[in-house]
Phi, psi and omega in degrees: 000135180288159174294147180291136174247109188302328181282349184238339192251008173241127186222146174288162174297318181296328170295319180299315179302316184285346176227036190300318186300315178295323181287321174304315178295319180296310178304318176290329178274323191255359176050047169240137172295156179245119180261120174263137180252144176227131185054034180084355178240149184300139196229319180199159182245127179258117178231157168312145178290331177291319180293321176299316179290332177297310176317303189289328170295322180292323174294320180292318180296317182297313179309308183300320177296319180295316172305308177294331178293320185288322179300311176304312180296343183252017175081005181267167174092187189223161184283165172307313179301311180298314181299316185287329175288326170287329173301310181300323179294329182280000000 
């Protein structure tokens, strides 16, 4: 996902309604989110489905790494060498 360009990626909800198809196509091709405003305040973000899935995958991976780190800090788990030995044995 590309970085937001404030002058191009913030639109009012009424503008979005009037041009929804073109804004959706732009989000899909440029891989930049579109921020929608309502009554002058940010209200929602539209992002491409693939970019959204990538975000979810990254979040899941980070949560798994965090869990693993906590387990290691608590003395749980096994060493890398032990893991590979067990893997080879299988």
